[in-house]
N, C-alpha and C positions, 0 to 999 in steps of 0.2 A: 502792726504787720510784724508777723513773727520772723520775718527774714530781716529786719533791718537791726545793723548793729548800733545806729544812732539816728536821732532824728533831730529836726530843728526848722527854722525859719528865718530868712534874712532878706535883705531888699529884693531878691528875685523870686521869693516865695518859698515854699516848702521844699524841704530837701530831706533824702534819707540815705542812709549809708549801707551798702552791702559788703560784708569782708568775707573773703574766702583765703584760707592760707596765709594769713597775715596780711594780704592785699585788699585796700577797699577802694568801692567804687561809688562814688556819690552819683544820686539819680534826683532828677527835678520831677515834681509833679507839674504836669501841664494840665490847663482846665480843658473842658469841653469848648468848643467854638466852631464859628463857621468863617470860612476865607475865599479869598481869590485865589484859586491853584492854576498854575501855568503862566504863561507869560503873554502880555498885552501884544497887539500886533505890531507896534512900532518899537519894540525892545531890542536894542542892538544885539547881535548875536543870535535872536530867536530862531528856534529850528520847528519843523512841521509838526513835530511829536510832542508838543506843547500847548494843547488847546487849553484856552482860559475858559474855566467853568466856577461856578459858586460851589464849594464842598464843605461839607460838614462834619466835624468830628464830634460824635454824639456822647462820648464819656471821656473823663479825663484818663490818664496814663502818666506811668512814670517813666522817663527816659534818661539814661545815662549822661551826664554833662561833659563826658568825652568820648571819643573813640577808645575803644578796648586797647588797653595799654598792653605791651609785651610782657610787663610783669603778671598782669591779671590772667593772661592767656596762660601763661606757664604756670601759675598757681592752681589752674583748673585741669589742664591737660597734660602737664610736665613736659609740655615740647615748646621749642623755639625754632618757629620756621621763617622768620624776619630776614631780609636781606641787610637792612639797618639796624644794627644793634643798640639797645638801649632800655632801660626798663620802663621810663616815661615816654619814649617812642610808641607810636601806635603800633600793633601788630599788623603785619602784612603779608603777602604771601600766603593768605588763607582762602581757600574756596568757600562759595555759599555753603556746599555740602559739608565741608569740614566745620564751618561755622556752626551748622543747624544740627549736624549728627554727632559732631565730637565736643565741642564748645558748650553748646547750650544743653545738650542731653545730660552732659557730665555735670554742670553747674547746677540744673534743676533736680537731679538725683543727690547733689550734696545738701541743697538749700530746700528741703520740703518746703511746698507751698508758695515758691517762687514763682513758676510759669513763666520763667524769661523767654522772650522770642526776639525777633527781628521787627522793627517798624515797617508799616505797609507805606508804599510811595507817598498816600495821603498824611500819613501820621508824621514820615520824615518831613515833606515839603512845610507842613503846618508848624512844625518845632522849628526850622530852619527859618521862615519867616517871621516867628516870634511877635506877630500882630503888624508887620511891615507889609508894604506892597510894591517896594521896590525890586530891582535885580539881586541886590545884595541886602543883608539887613542893616548895612551902614548907608545905604543909598544907591543911586545908579552911576554909571560913568566907569572911569577907570577903576583897578583895584590899587589902593595904596599899598606899598611896601609894608607897612605896619599893620597891615589887617588880615592877610591870609598868605599861604605858602602856596606857591604855583610855579608854573616853568620859568618865569622870569626872577625867580628869588634865589638868592644864594643862602644856604648850602643847596646843591641841587640832589635834594633827599627828604625824608620826612624830618619833621622838628618836634620837640615835646608837645603832647597834648594840650597844655595849657598854656602854649604860646599865644601871644596877641590877646585882644580882649573878647569876652565871651558876647553873646548876643543879648537882646534886651529880656530873655528868659533864663539867661545863666548857661546857656548851652556854649561850649567851647568849639571852635572850627569845624562849623557846620559846611563851611566853605573852606575848600583846599586841603591840603596835608594827606590825607588818604580818600579815595571814593569810598562810600560805606554802601554795604549790601542792604537790600529793602527785601521784606518778606514775600511781597508779591507784587505784580503789575496791577495797576487800577485800568481795568478795561480788558477786552479780549482781543483774541487774533495774534498773540504773542507765541514764538516756537517754545514749546515745552520744556526745552533745555537752557533757556536763557532767563537771567534773571536780571533785575533792574540795580544800578547803583547809581548813587547820587553825590553831589557835592564836589566833584571835581577834586584835583589832586597836586601833589608837588609836580607832577608830571605832566598836567594840563595847562594848556593856555588860560589866561585870566577869564574869557568869556564862557570858559565850561564850570566856572565855579558858580553860575547864578542859582539862585534859589529853584528855578523851574528845570534846569537843565537836567537831560535824562541820558544814561549811558548803559548798554546792556553787555554782558558777557554770558559764557557758558557757565553754568552751575558749577563746573568743575575747574574753573579758571582760577588760578593761584597767582596774582601779579603783586609786583613790589610797589604798587600804588593803590592798592585795593584791602580794605579794612571793613570794619562795622563798628555800631555802637548797639548796645541793647536796651530792651523795651521790657516792662514789667506791667501787666495789666493792673490797674486798681482793683482791689478785693471788691468783689461784686458788681463791678463796671461791665456796663454792656460793650461788647467790641464792635456793634453797629457803625459803619462809615457809610454816608452816603454822598452823591453829587449830583449836580443838574447843571445844565447848560443855561438855564433860566436865570435871568437877573434877578437878585435878592428883592423883595417889596421894601 
């Protein structure tokens, strides 16, 4: 991969690093696979927009192991939009439009062949679950204070992106800290100006951090609890994603 400044393998699998303006972002190679997307009927906190279905991610892809940091955003755009300041804090107060038109377009211009984008909802939830089927990657029930940053935690703000333990695929804070923008909603009937964000935030109740939980905001919304993580397609990989209400054979 021409874009990688370093590559390797560890207990979580293959990784590659992207370096821009002296700032490095590690990405994890996630395998193709199938999983139960959405929530079961008895999951506490379940909402109506979380239908459970068998979903297939047909090609592997690279996903940033953390939400985009303020350091990386500034290295790419030269700007610092966040309310809570710190190089290793996630960037926030960035709209979907700003992420796609300003950050990702400039990143792709500076790193030819990268083709960075946002994950779809299906890719995001697949990565968040990391092979698990529970409400959170560590299990069901209450959110322990040492697992995620939410409204019941101190400080009442974002925390560094590598706080707490990563999930089984080496991805940090897929639950909490900042909600993460997705590229598109999986399904029809959504208002054209709305975009989905996943994962809950430091400003959310713990139940909104569940892997299946969905939130929607205007594509121009820039909030202090809303960020993103980038996705890079695997070279030559198919972008095809499918889902079905049928039970797998």
